N, C-alpha and C positions, 0 to 999 in steps of 0.2 A: 504495500500499498505505498500511496503517496503522500508526502506530507503536503496538507492545503497549503498554498499560497496565494498572492494576487498578483497581478500582472506586475512583473519588474519589481517584487518585493526586496529580491536580494540585492537589486542596484540601488534601490532606496537608505536600506541598509549599510551599505560599505559608502555610499554617497555621505552618510550621514556621518561614518568613522573616518572619512576623507577631509571633513569640515570641523572637525577635532570634536567631536560629541563626546559625551563621556560614555564608556563598556554601557553603565546602568542604564542611560537615558536611551541605550540603542538597545538594549533589553526591552525596557518596556515599550518602547514602539515595535519592536516585533512580537512582542507579546500581544499587544491589543490589535495589530492588524492579523494575526494569525487566527484570533479568534473570531474574526469576521470574516477570513477566510475558511474555516471551517463552518461558519453558518451558511455561507453561499453553496459550500461543498455537500453539504446533507440535504439544502433542498435545490441543488440541481439549477442553479443560476449563474450565469456565465456573468462574473466583474463588468464586462465593456457593457453589461446588458440591466445594471443595477440602476432603480428609478426609486423616487421617493417613498414609494409605497414599499419596496422592500427595507429601506432605510427605518421605516416606521415598524414594521414587523421585526426587525433587527431589537429595536429596543425592548417590545414586549419579549423576544427571544431572554434577552437579559433579566429582564427583570423578573419574567417566570423560572429564571435558573437552570432554562433547558440547555445552556451550553455546557454545562458540567459533564452531562452525560455524554454529550457527541466529544467532548476533549477526551472523555475515559475510552471513548471507541478510537481514536485518533491513536492515544498511547497503545492500547494495544495493538493496533493493527501496525504501526510504523516505527517501536521504539522498539519492538522484539530484540532485536540484536544491539542495542545500546544500554548498560546499564545504569540506568538513571540512576538506582537507588546508591550508587556513589557517587554521583554530584553533588554540589556544595551548594544545595537549594538556595540559601539564605546570604550570601556573602556575595557582595557585588564583583563582577569581574575588574581584577585588577589591571591594566595595560590590555593590550591587546594585538595579535598579529597581524602585518598587512594581508589582505587576501590575494590567494593565489590564483594561478590565471583561470582556473576551473569553478570558478565560484559562482559566476554570473548566471547560472542557467535556472529555469524556473522549474519548478515541480521535479526536482533532483529525487529519486529515490532514497529513503532513508536519510541518513547525516552526510554531507561533506565533510573534508577535511580540511583543517584551517581556521579562520577567522567566523566563518557562517555557522562551523560546527559546534564551536562556542557559544555561539548565539542561541541555536536551537535547541541545543543541549541545556542550557537553562530555562529556556522558555517551557517546552515539552515536561523537564523536569519539575517545574514548580506548576505549571496550569492547572487551572481547576482546583487548589487550593489559595493559593496567592491571590486569586482574582476574587475571591469570595468575601461578601461584606461581613460584617459584624453582625448581622442579622443571625437567628436562629435556621432558616431559609439558603437556599444557596443562589436565591436571585441577590441582582447588584442593587446597591442604592443610585439615585438620581447624580450624586457627584462621580461616581465610580463610572457611570455609564456615558457621561457629560466628558469625560477624559479619554475614554475610548474614540467617544467619535469626534474627538479632537485629533486624535490622531490618525483617524481615517482624513479628515480634512489636510492633514501636514502631508500627508502621500499624495492626495489631488493636486495641493500646491505643486508637488515636488515634480509629478507628471505634466505640469503644465509649463513649469520652467524646463524642463527637459522635451520640449514639442511634443508630448507624447497625448493621446487620446485619452481622453474621460468621458466617465458614462453620465456625469451628472457634475455640477458646477461645485465646490466645495460651501460657498454660502448654502447652496441647498440642503444641505444638512445641517438639520435644526437641532439644538440643545435642549434637553429637557429641564422642566420648572424643578429646582431643588429649593430645600427649605432651606433658610439661611437662619440659624441657629446662634446665638450669641457664644463667643468661646468663654469656657468657663474653664475656673483653676481652682484648687482645695486652698483654704486660708494658710498663712503662712505657719503656722504651727503645725499643720497636717502636713504639708513641705516638708519640714525638718524632720517630724517623725518617720515619712518615706525615707528621706534620705537615711538615715542613721540607723533604719529597721535591718537592713543584713545584716549586723552585729547582732541582732536580737536571734533572727529567724533562720539563719546559716550554722548547721552545726561543722561544718569543716571550715575551719579559720581562714584559708588562702583563699576561697572562695567568697567569706564574708568581706576581706578586704577586699579583694578585686570588684566586689559588684560595688561595696560603701565606695571607693576611688571614682567609678563611675559614674554613680549617681551624684559625688559630689562636683564632679567635673562637669557634667550638664548643664548642673544651676549655675556654678561659677562663670561658664562662659557662653552660655547659649547656645552652645553645636547644637546641629542636628545630630540623630544616632547615627548615622551611616557613617557622620564626620569622624564622632568620638570612635566609633569601630575602627576606622580606616587610620587613625594614629599608628604612628610607628615611633619606635625608642628612639629613633634618631630625631626628633622633632621636639622634646621636651628637653629644657632648663631649667636652672633655679629661678630664674627671672618670673618665670611664668607666663613669660610672650611667645604665642607659635603662632606661626604662617599655616594657616590651612587652606586646602584646595574644596570648597564647597562646591554648591547646587551649580552646574552651568560653565565648570572649570573655571569660577573664578576666585580667587586667592584674596584671605584678609586676615588680620589680625585676631586673637582671642587673647585673652588676659585671665589668667588663674588667680584666685584670692589667695591670700595664705592659708586659710584652713585647706581648700582644695590642695595646696602644695604640700602640708603636712600630709594629707593622705594618701597622695600620689607617693611622697616619699615613703609611708608604710609598706601600701601594696609593692614597690619596688625590690624590698627585701624578700619577699616570697619571688616577684618574676625573677630576680637575676637567679635564683634556685630552679629554674627550670630553663634556662637560656640552651642546655642540649640535651637530648634524648642519650647521646655516648656517655657513659659513668667516667671513663675516664676525663673526658672533658669539662663534666660538671663537676668534678672533684677537683680540677685547676682551676676554675671562677670562685670554688666558693674555700680556696688556699688561703687569699689574701696574706702570704707570707712575707712576700718582698716586694719592694718599690719597683727594681727596675732589674730586667736579667741585659747581660750583653751578649750578644751572637759571636761566631767563633770569627767572622769577619773582621771585630772590631768595632762595628756599629753599632750603634746604640738601637734600642727597640723595646716601646712598651711591652711590658707583661700584662697577662691576664690577671695575674695575681698581682694587688694593691694592700697596701698596708692601710687599714682603716683609719689609723692614729694622723692620715694624711688630711681628714675630709670633717666639717665642721659636725658635729650631733645632728643638728635641726634638721638638713635637708642631706645627709651624709648619702644614701643611696641614690639622688638625682645626682649629684656630682658624681661618683662613680659611674653611672652611663654617660655623661658628659665626658669623661675621661675617655671611656671606652669609644664613643662617636671621635675623638680626637686621635687615638691611636688606629683607628680601623676596625678594633676588634668587634665592634657590634655586627660587624658585616658577616662572621661567622657564624652567629647566631642561628638556631635552625628556622626562627622565624624573625622579621622584623617590626611585628607587631607588637604594640603597647601591651593591648589585653587578647591574653592566649586563653582557650580551655584547659583544664585541670582532669578530664575526666571524657571520655564519650567516644565519638567516632572522628571526631577533629583531633583528640587529644596526641600531641607525638608526631605529627604532621607538618613536613616542610610547608613553612609559611603558614602555618594555620592559626586563624583569627577567633573570637568570641562572634557568634550569629546573631543577626537581629534578632529575629523571631523569639530565640532565648532569652534575651536581655529583657523584649516587652512582654514577654510571659511572667519574668521574675517580678517586673514590677507588679504587675497583675496581680500576682502573687502576694508582696509584699503588702498591696492595698488592701486585698479582702482580711488579710490576718490581722491587719489595724482596723479596720471595721471604716476606710473612708468610704464612704457612700459615693462622693462625685469620681466619674471614671477617670481616672489617671493614667498617662502614657510619658514616653520619654518626651515627647510633646509638650507635654504639660509641665515640664521642668523647663523647656526653652520659654514656653509661653508665659511659664512664673519669671523667671529672669525678666524678660521684658515689662511685665506688668508691675513687678515691683519695684524695679528701676525706675520706671516712670512715675512710680507715685512717690518716690523719694525725690524726685524733680529731676531725674535724668531727659537730655535733650531729645527730642525725637531725631534729629541728624543722626547723635551720636549711638544712638540704640539701631539705625540704619545700617549703620560701618559695621555694628556688633553683629549684628543678626546675618549679616551679607544679602541684604534687600535691595532689588533693582530699584527698585520704584517705592517713595515715602510714603505712598497712601498704604501699602501693604504694611510699616512698619504702625502707621498711626490707628490701624485697627486692633494689634496689641493694646496701644496705648490708650484709647477711648474705650476699649473693653470692660475696663477697669470699673467694676461695679464700686466699689469706692468712692471713686469722684462722685458717680451719681449719687450714693447714698448721702454722703459729706454736701453735696449741693441743695439737696432735698433739707437736710438740718439747718442748713444756715441761711438759705433765702425763701422757704415756703411760709406764708402769711399766714398760715394759722397753726402754727406751734402748739 
């Protein structure tokens, strides 16, 4: 069975790569277009004959959750020879290889080799689960559907730019009406309890330290969860100032607080104990017995073994990582990632890092155990960072830079969403107090 694709879909994905779109963005486009291609495939509709009626039917198809059954059929039919269970379904592709000459064809049986193979393995390894809404049914909510319709619009615009025929203009694809709910975040007291909760609920101390550090860093910097999980050891420093590559490949600065730096230092003491799976290499890094060794050629080289007395107590382990970065020793670590798994299928693998789904599920678990009624996620910490900073008087322009927003309008949604501003206004100005 061949993988359903839209006409020139592969060319579109390769064009995104050639225009320096992030790997995860390309995966998202591939996922949304593949679902539409699956819809057309099982209804026997040719892409070049798609009408507005088909688009309307597609919306109902997604609302009803019918795409889940069709995706399962595709998975069974064309992924039999691909070990999907070994795919990293939660981690964004890090880097990508250039497409080889044979990757431009449409409806290629199974998976090709190279760039498109990585994309479609990622897509079909997670379709049917990652596309589901938070509702109990398999149907998607209007916001999710609009995102998928937007991807189809972008594909049609690409065809126009490439002087290719289109079945209907992009503007003919209307968006669904979606509820505009006010963004909510827990009170500050509950936010603090959530951040501190791993130390109470995790039985494994190293897991508790790692998860506490991650929560501290999210709230301290306003980073997205994908940005946090994508952090590497060579990005951290005692100043707490980091350059990160965010959404749309835009680089920005984030700044850690003294409190979050202390928790990072606490976690690194554990992280350094998992630099290598090889026992001899790990014993060497745990030695810390000499400051410097001299090679037989007479050239001095920094050793992996450092004297702990060289460093200040407060941020000792951050300083050690800085030293390893300077000497190039960090490059020898099994994984460059700051946050790594300590168990499970990813543990011990080269380049392994924590998955997004794992951490989101952990946050939800902590929230339930704490009895926090309001739904809370990693994004809630980012939202809380902006809202509580705004309540303290932070400039919207400064928050825009810190959050990495392209438009100030996006930032003001956070600022103006603060219920405290509204409450204080009522108390101060209402005529009948």
